[in-house]
C-alpha positions in Angstrom: -38.7 32.2 31.9 -39.9 33.1 28.9 -40.5 29.3 26.0 -37.9 31.6 23.9 -34.8 30.4 26.3 -35.1 26.8 25.8 -35.4 26.9 22.4 -32.4 29.0 22.3 -30.3 26.9 24.1 -31.5 23.8 22.0 -30.2 26.0 19.2 -27.2 26.9 20.6 -26.5 23.4 21.4 -27.5 22.7 17.9 -25.2 25.2 16.1 -22.1 23.5 18.6 -22.4 20.1 17.7 -22.2 21.4 13.5 -19.1 23.3 14.6 -17.5 20.9 16.3 -18.8 17.5 13.1 -17.2 20.1 10.6 -14.0 21.3 12.4 -13.5 17.6 12.8 -14.1 17.0 9.1 -12.3 17.5 6.2 -13.0 16.0 2.4 -12.7 16.8 -1.1 -16.5 17.8 -1.0 -15.5 20.6 1.3 -13.2 22.1 -0.2 -15.2 22.2 -3.3 -18.0 23.8 -1.7 -15.9 26.1 0.3 -19.1 28.2 1.7 -19.5 25.0 4.1 -15.7 25.0 5.1 -15.0 26.6 8.6 -11.9 28.6 7.7 -9.0 29.6 10.2 -9.2 32.5 12.2 -7.8 35.6 9.5 -6.3 37.5 12.6 -3.1 36.1 12.5 -0.7 38.3 14.4 3.1 38.6 13.7 4.2 36.3 15.8 2.0 33.5 14.6 2.6 33.9 10.6 2.3 31.1 8.7 5.4 28.9 7.7 5.7 27.4 4.5 8.4 24.5 4.2 9.1 21.8 1.5 10.1 18.0 2.7 13.7 17.9 4.6 13.8 14.2 4.0 12.1 11.0 3.0 12.0 8.5 6.6 10.2 5.7 5.1 8.6 4.3 2.2 6.7 1.5 0.9 8.2 1.0 -3.0 9.5 3.2 -5.5 9.9 2.4 -9.7 13.7 2.7 -8.5 17.1 1.1 -8.4 18.0 1.8 -4.3 21.1 3.4 -5.3 19.7 5.4 -7.7 17.9 9.0 -8.1 15.5 8.0 -10.7 12.1 7.5 -10.4 12.5 7.2 -6.6 11.2 8.2 -3.4 14.0 10.6 -2.8 13.2 13.1 -5.8 10.1 14.2 -2.8 12.8 15.8 -0.8 13.5 19.7 -1.6 12.1 22.2 -3.5 9.8 20.9 -7.0 12.4 19.7 -10.0 9.5 19.4 -12.6 6.6 21.6 -11.6 4.3 22.9 -13.5 5.7 20.6 -16.1 3.8 17.9 -17.1 5.2 14.2 -18.3 7.2 11.8 -17.3 10.3 13.0 -15.3 13.3 10.3 -13.8 13.3 12.9 -11.1 10.2 12.8 -9.8 9.2 10.0 -6.7 7.2 7.1 -8.7 5.6 4.2 -6.9 6.5 0.5 -8.2 2.5 -0.6 -9.8 -0.4 1.1 -11.1 -4.0 0.1 -12.2 -5.1 -3.8 -11.4 -2.8 -5.6 -13.5 -0.8 -6.7 -10.8 -3.8 -8.1 -9.0 -4.5 -10.1 -11.7 -1.3 -11.8 -12.1 0.1 -15.1 -11.1 1.4 -13.8 -7.8 -1.3 -12.0 -7.1 -2.4 -12.5 -3.2 -5.7 -13.7 -2.4 -7.4 -10.3 -0.1 -7.7 -11.2 3.6 -11.2 -11.6 4.7 -12.5 -8.6 7.5 -10.2 -5.7 5.6 -12.3 -2.9 6.9 -14.1 -1.1 3.7 -12.5 1.9 4.4 -8.4 1.8 4.5 -7.3 0.9 0.8 -4.1 2.4 1.0 -1.4 0.6 -0.9 1.5 2.4 -0.6 2.6 5.3 1.8 5.8 8.1 2.0 6.7 9.2 5.0 8.6 12.9 4.8 10.2 15.2 7.4 10.0 18.9 7.5 12.6 20.8 9.3 10.4 22.9 12.0 6.9 21.7 13.7 3.1 23.2 13.0 0.3 23.1 13.5 -0.4 22.2 9.9 -3.4 24.3 7.8 -2.2 22.7 4.8 -0.7 20.6 2.8 0.3 20.9 -1.1 1.2 17.9 -3.0 2.4 19.0 -6.6 1.5 15.8 -8.7 3.1 16.2 -12.4 1.9 12.8 -14.8 -1.1 10.9 -13.6 -2.4 12.3 -10.4 -4.9 11.2 -7.7 -3.3 8.5 -6.3 -3.2 10.2 -2.9 -6.3 8.7 -0.7 -5.3 9.3 3.1 -2.7 12.4 4.3 -1.7 12.0 7.9 0.3 13.6 10.6 2.4 12.1 13.5 3.0 14.0 17.4 6.4 12.9 17.3 9.5 14.7 16.5 12.1 12.4 14.4 14.8 15.2 15.3 14.4 15.3 18.4 17.5 13.7 21.0 14.1 12.0 23.4 12.5 9.6 22.1 8.1 10.5 22.7 6.0 9.1 25.7 3.4 8.7 23.3 3.3 8.3 19.5 0.2 9.9 17.8 -1.0 9.4 13.9 -4.0 12.1 13.2 -5.8 12.0 10.1 -5.5 15.4 8.0 -7.8 14.6 4.9 -8.6 11.2 3.5 -11.3 9.9 0.6 -12.1 6.4 -1.3 -9.6 6.2 -4.1 -11.5 8.1 -7.6 -10.8 8.3 -10.9 -9.0 12.1 -12.7 -9.9 12.0 -16.2 -6.3 13.9 -16.9 -2.1 13.3 -16.7 -1.4 16.9 -16.6 0.2 18.1 -13.5 -1.5 19.4 -11.0 -1.5 21.3 -7.6 -3.0 18.6 -4.8 -4.5 21.0 -1.7 -7.0 19.3 -0.1 -8.9 20.5 2.4 -7.5 19.1 5.4 -9.0 19.0 9.6 -6.8 20.7 11.9 -5.0 18.7 15.0 -4.0 19.9 18.6 -0.3 19.1 18.1 2.4 20.6 16.2 4.0 18.6 13.8 6.9 17.7 11.0 6.1 14.2 9.9 4.0 13.8 7.0 2.7 10.5 5.6 1.0 10.3 2.3 -1.0 7.1 1.3 -1.8 6.4 -2.4 -3.8 3.6 -4.3 -3.2 4.1 -7.5 -5.8 1.2 -8.5 -7.8 3.7 -10.4 -4.5 5.1 -12.9 -3.7 4.4 -16.3 -0.4 4.9 -15.3 1.9 5.1 -13.0 1.4 8.7 -10.8 4.7 10.9 -10.4 5.0 13.3 -7.8 7.4 16.2 -7.3 7.3 18.0 -3.7 5.3 18.2 -1.0 4.5 21.9 1.0 3.2 22.1 4.2 2.1 25.2 5.4 1.5 25.4 9.3 1.6 27.9 12.7 4.2 28.1 15.4 1.3 28.5 17.6 -2.1 26.6 17.7 -4.6 28.5 15.4 -8.0 29.6 16.8 -11.1 28.7 14.2 -13.7 30.9 13.3 -17.1 31.2 13.5 -17.7 31.8 10.0 -20.4 29.0 8.6 -23.3 29.3 6.7 -24.4 26.2 5.6 -25.2 23.1 7.8 -25.5 19.4 5.9 -28.1 17.0 7.8 -25.5 14.2 7.3 -23.0 16.0 9.1 -25.8 15.4 12.6 -24.9 11.0 11.7 -21.9 9.9 14.5 -20.1 8.2 12.0 -16.9 8.6 14.7 -15.8 5.1 14.3 -15.5 5.3 9.9 -13.1 8.6 10.7 -10.8 5.8 12.8 -11.8 3.2 11.1 -8.6 2.6 10.0 -7.2 2.6 13.9 -10.4 0.8 15.0 -8.3 -1.4 17.6 -6.5 1.2 19.5 -6.6 0.2 23.3 -7.6 -3.8 22.7 -6.7 -4.7 25.7 -10.3 -2.8 27.3 -11.5 -4.1 24.1 -10.9 -8.0 25.5 -10.7 -7.4 28.3 -12.6 -10.0 30.6 -14.7 -7.5 32.4 -17.9 -9.0 33.8 -20.8 -9.7 31.4 -24.6 -10.0 32.5 -26.7 -12.6 30.3 -28.6 -9.8 29.5 -32.2 -9.9 28.2 -34.2 -11.3 26.9 -32.2 -12.5 23.0 -34.9 -13.2 20.9 -34.1 -16.8 21.2 -30.9 -15.9 19.3 -29.3 -18.6 21.8 -31.4 -21.2 19.6 -29.6 -20.6 16.9 -27.1 -23.6 15.9 -23.5 -22.4 16.8 -21.4 -23.2 13.3 -24.3 -20.1 12.2 -23.6 -17.4 15.2 -20.5 -18.1 13.9 -20.8 -17.7 10.2 -22.9 -14.6 11.3 -20.0 -12.8 13.0 -18.0 -13.7 10.4 -18.7 -11.0 8.2 -18.0 -8.3 11.4 -14.7 -6.2 11.2 -12.4 -6.8 13.7 -12.9 -3.5 16.1 -17.0 -4.9 15.6 -15.9 -8.4 16.8 -13.8 -6.5 19.8 -17.0 -4.6 20.9 -19.4 -7.1 20.6 -17.2 -9.3 22.6 -18.7 -7.3 25.3 -22.1 -7.7 25.6 -23.2 -10.8 26.8 -21.5 -14.3 27.7 -23.1 -15.6 24.8 -21.5 -13.3 22.2 -18.1 -13.2 24.4 -17.6 -16.8 23.7 -18.3 -16.7 20.4 -16.4 -13.8 19.5 -13.5 -14.9 21.3 -13.7 -18.8 19.3 -10.2 -19.1 17.7 -11.8 -19.6 14.2 -13.1 -16.5 13.8 -9.3 -15.3 14.0 -8.4 -18.1 10.9 -7.4 -15.1 8.9 -6.0 -11.7 10.9 -5.3 -8.4 9.0 -3.7 -6.5 11.2 -2.2 -4.0 8.6 -5.6 -1.3 8.8 -4.7 -0.5 12.6 -0.8 -0.1 11.8 -0.8 3.3 13.7 -2.2 1.8 17.5 -1.0 -1.7 17.2 1.2 -2.2 19.7 2.3 -5.0 22.7 -0.2 -5.0 24.7 -2.3 -5.5 21.5 -1.2 -8.7 20.4 -0.9 -9.6 24.0 -4.5 -9.7 24.4 -5.0 -11.4 20.4 -2.6 -14.1 21.5 -5.7 -16.5 22.9 -7.8 -16.3 20.2 -5.0 -16.8 17.5 -3.9 -19.9 18.3 -5.3 -21.5 14.5 -4.2 -18.3 12.6 -3.3 -19.5 9.4 -2.9 -15.7 7.8 -1.7 -13.4 9.4 -1.5 -9.8 8.4 1.5 -7.3 10.1 2.3 -4.9 7.4 3.5 -1.6 7.7 2.8 -2.6 11.8 4.7 -2.1 14.6 7.6 0.9 13.3 8.6 3.7 15.8 8.8 0.7 19.2 5.0 0.3 18.9 5.8 -3.6 19.0 9.3 -5.0 20.0 11.1 -8.2 19.4 10.0 -10.0 22.5 6.3 -9.2 21.9 6.3 -10.5 18.1 8.4 -13.6 19.8 5.6 -14.3 22.3 2.7 -13.9 19.8 4.2 -15.9 17.4 5.5 -18.8 20.1 2.0 -19.5 20.8 0.1 -18.4 17.3 2.3 -19.5 14.7 2.2 -23.2 14.5 -0.9 -23.5 12.1 0.7 -20.6 10.1 0.5 -20.9 6.2 0.9 -17.0 5.2 2.5 -14.4 6.9 2.9 -10.7 5.6 5.2 -8.3 7.3 5.8 -5.9 4.3 7.4 -2.8 6.2 8.1 -4.1 9.4 11.0 -1.8 10.6 11.1 -3.7 14.3 11.9 -7.1 12.4 15.6 -8.4 13.3 17.6 -11.9 12.7 16.0 -12.8 16.0 12.9 -12.5 14.6 13.4 -14.6 11.7 15.1 -16.8 13.9 11.7 -17.2 15.7 9.2 -17.5 12.7 11.6 -20.1 11.5 11.1 -22.3 14.2 7.8 -21.8 15.5 6.7 -21.9 11.9 7.2 -24.8 10.4 4.2 -24.8 8.3 4.8 -21.4 6.8 4.0 -21.6 3.0 4.2 -17.6 2.4 6.5 -14.5 3.4 5.8 -11.5 2.3 9.3 -9.1 3.6 9.1 -6.4 1.2 10.6 -3.4 2.1 12.2 -4.6 5.5 15.1 -2.7 4.7 17.0 -2.1 8.4 17.1 -6.3 8.2 21.0 -7.5 8.4 21.9 -10.3 5.3 23.1 -12.2 7.2 18.9 -12.6 8.8 18.3 -14.1 6.0 20.0 -17.2 6.1 16.6 -18.5 8.8 14.4 -18.7 5.7 16.7 -21.8 4.6 15.0 -23.6 7.6 11.3 -23.3 6.2 10.8 -26.2 4.0 7.5 -25.4 3.0 7.7 -22.1 1.5 6.1 -21.3 -1.7 6.4 -17.5 -2.0 8.9 -15.5 -1.1 9.0 -11.7 -1.1 12.5 -9.7 -0.8 12.3 -6.7 -2.5 14.0 -4.4 -1.2 16.1 -6.3 1.0 19.8 -6.2 1.9 20.3 -9.6 0.5 23.5 -10.0 -0.6 23.6 -11.7 -4.3 26.8 -11.7 -6.1 26.5 -14.2 -9.0 22.4 -14.1 -10.1 23.4 -16.9 -13.2 24.4 -19.0 -10.0 21.0 -18.1 -8.0 19.3 -18.7 -11.4 20.7 -21.9 -12.2 19.7 -23.6 -8.7 16.3 -22.0 -9.5 16.1 -24.2 -12.5 17.7 -27.0 -10.8 15.8 -27.4 -7.6 12.0 -25.4 -8.0 10.3 -27.7 -11.0 7.5 -26.3 -9.9 8.1 -22.6 -9.8 5.1 -20.4 -10.9 6.4 -16.8 -10.4 10.0 -15.4 -10.6 10.4 -11.4 -10.1 14.2 -10.5 -11.1 13.6 -6.9 -11.2 16.9 -4.7 -12.0 19.0 -8.0 -11.0 22.0 -6.0 -12.6 24.5 -8.8 -13.3 22.2 -12.1 -14.9 22.8 -12.9 -18.3 21.5 -15.1 -21.0 23.8 -18.2 -19.4 21.4 -17.9 -16.0 18.4 -17.6 -18.4 19.3 -20.1 -20.4 19.2 -22.6 -17.1 15.9 -21.1 -15.5 14.0 -21.6 -19.0 15.2 -25.2 -19.0 14.3 -26.0 -15.3 11.5 -23.8 -15.1 8.8 -25.2 -17.9 6.2 -24.7 -16.0 7.0 -20.4 -15.2 3.4 -18.1 -15.7 5.2 -14.9 -14.6 8.5 -13.6 -15.2 9.4 -10.2 -14.4 13.3 -9.0 -15.9 12.7 -5.6 -15.8 15.7 -3.3 -15.5 18.0 -6.1 -16.4 20.8 -4.5 -18.6 22.7 -7.3 -18.7 20.8 -9.2 -21.5 20.6 -8.3 -25.2 18.1 -10.0 -27.5 21.1 -11.0 -30.0 22.0 -13.9 -27.4 19.3 -15.1 -28.4 17.6 -14.8 -24.7 14.3 -14.2 -25.3 13.2 -15.9 -27.8 14.4 -19.0 -26.1 12.0 -18.0 -23.0 9.5 -18.0 -26.0 10.4 -21.6 -26.8 10.5 -23.5 -23.4 7.9 -21.3 -21.3 4.9 -21.8 -23.4 2.7 -21.1 -20.2 3.4 -17.3 -19.5 0.8 -14.6 -18.6 2.7 -11.9 -17.4 6.5 -11.2 -18.8 7.9 -7.7 -17.9 11.0 -7.0 -20.1 11.0 -3.4 -19.0 13.9 -0.9 -20.3 15.4 -3.7 -22.3 16.4 -1.7 -25.6 17.1 -4.7 -27.1 13.9 -6.7 -27.4 13.1 -6.4 -31.4 10.7 -8.0 -33.4 11.8 -11.6 -34.2 11.3 -11.5 -29.8 7.6 -10.6 -30.2 6.9 -13.2 -33.4 8.5 -15.9 -30.5 6.1 -14.4 -28.1 3.4 -15.0 -30.9 4.0 -18.6 -32.1 4.9 -19.9 -28.4 2.9 -17.8 -25.6 -0.4 -17.9 -26.5 -1.6 -17.6 -23.5 0.5 -14.3 -22.6 -2.2 -11.4 -20.9 0.2 -8.7 -20.0 3.7 -7.6 -22.2 6.1 -4.8 -20.7 8.7 -3.9 -23.7 8.8 -0.1 -22.2 11.6 1.4 -23.8 12.7 -0.7 -26.9 13.7 0.5 -30.4 13.3 -2.1 -32.6 10.2 -3.7 -32.1 7.2 -2.7 -34.9 4.0 -1.7 -35.0 3.4 -5.1 -37.6 5.2 -7.5 -35.3 2.9 -6.4 -32.7 -0.2 -6.9 -34.8 0.7 -10.5 -34.8 1.1 -10.9 -31.5 -2.1 -9.2 -30.7 -3.8 -11.7 -32.9 -2.3 -14.9 -31.3 -2.6 -13.8 -27.3 -6.3 -13.8 -27.8 -6.1 -13.3 -24.0 -3.4 -10.4 -23.5 -4.9 -7.6 -21.6 -2.2 -5.6 -21.0 0.9 -3.9 -23.5 3.2 -1.3 -22.6 4.8 0.2 -25.7 5.3 3.4 -23.6 8.7 5.1 -25.5 9.1 2.5 -28.3 10.6 4.6 -30.6 8.9 2.8 -33.7 5.6 2.8 -32.4 4.0 6.2 -32.4 0.6 7.6 -31.5 -1.0 6.7 -34.9 -0.1 3.3 -34.6 -1.1 3.3 -31.3 -4.5 4.6 -32.3 -4.9 2.5 -35.1 -3.8 -1.2 -33.3 -6.5 0.0 -30.1 -9.2 0.5 -32.8 -8.5 -3.2 -34.2 -8.4 -4.3 -30.5 -10.3 -2.6 -28.5 -10.1 -5.2 -25.1 -6.2 -5.0 -25.0 -4.8 -1.5 -23.0 -1.9 -0.2 -24.9 -0.1 2.1 -23.0 2.0 4.5 -24.7 3.4 7.5 -23.0 5.7 9.8 -23.4 7.7 12.7 -22.1 5.8 16.5 -22.6 
């Protein structure tokens, strides 16, 4: 045989590896360098014509700026055809998440991050959309109308939400992902990332976002799914091979879901002592534990299979004091919890946010886990965990006597009576009930009770409390003098003319964050009271007021040296010229002025 043929064989294998790699990976870099992108087969028959469809429904999401009984700034605006695009600006008909920037990480209520969170998991919010027809995706277009750049991951699900029969298996596949990047423009755009092809049809798409680099709230108008009914074939068109493509980064691609088959990772297979380990076993036990503490959870699972010594260290409950399972939401199930159970007897911080939906975690599976691992729990994050029911809250109240921090945000399927079990948690210091069905008829009564019973309260979020009045605020301010953070955004029954805001400023000198969003009555007197009494103020939101002048803001900025965020969007007396002048005098303060174009 001619020596040419083995070389051809090697080149063919090399070429095939590159094709597989390119078919598997799709990044924004590929979108910008189209000569490196494998394009779909252009010989599409009429029977496999591309289907283009807008979202039919919004079926799940983690947060939105609007209220539950409104359409303004809510995720439900993502369903259907565009309302605003291609216009740019701040419009109520768009979908807006609750936060942006880094301000929420700097306020007193910010939670400390979990150790061992994978660096490639940076999603802060999500929204899930269904479409009429299941297709093999060829493109996903996101219509962004204000401050684009928040979308960092797009996923597809194999389950059909409209099928009468539950699927035997639910798979999530990443179509596109990228780390957060800064977009230096606030204008509308049609975001068209280059997605990878998958081997199943879908009509359930999930967007995950990170708004930490944005200067203001991102606004999304619609999502367009392109796809074909039949599985498309890849074309052999490619020209340039990047040597970086030869690196095996399958683990990085699957980093968000690196705990699939935890039962295999933690199974007690026969482990040999292995060859000479370079006296690693002579290191102090504590030092080995400290070294392993830097590994991610999937790495810890893998390392446990190498030898008896490392198996012992990797299964030590001290490695699981902080357990963040949120990055693995797409794969975590009852069997995962079962195999983690023996190692989590000492867990103090547990994050199960976003996990367990669509039957992945059962009530019995969660209850079994907590009965073994709940006694030492101090912090439990359960945001968007829709498997929760009243039984789960009862188990939490019984099995977690030391619990200090409980997050139930966006657990909107919990019945109102379930929350009565929370009263049994006597050590609770932080409770998040955002977007839950807690029924409160009179917020003044609640504010009065808080003022009487919670003398050490530091943070209180009363966002969109419709019926709280100056009476409740008076009771609150007189009883909770240590308050550092207070959110009264979109509380329309509060009026400056009653003196409620001035009273807050005089009685709460420790305030660091005060949100009076969309209260049209905030006036110069209130701002001057804050300047005189709340000199530790760091964040102030007075969006929408008509009665605050640049002169009072200057007094505030001169007095509050730590002020870093001042939102004066839609404040009619604060024009762009005033903002420019204030920015020039106080460059360390982020002064936000937004307006509709």
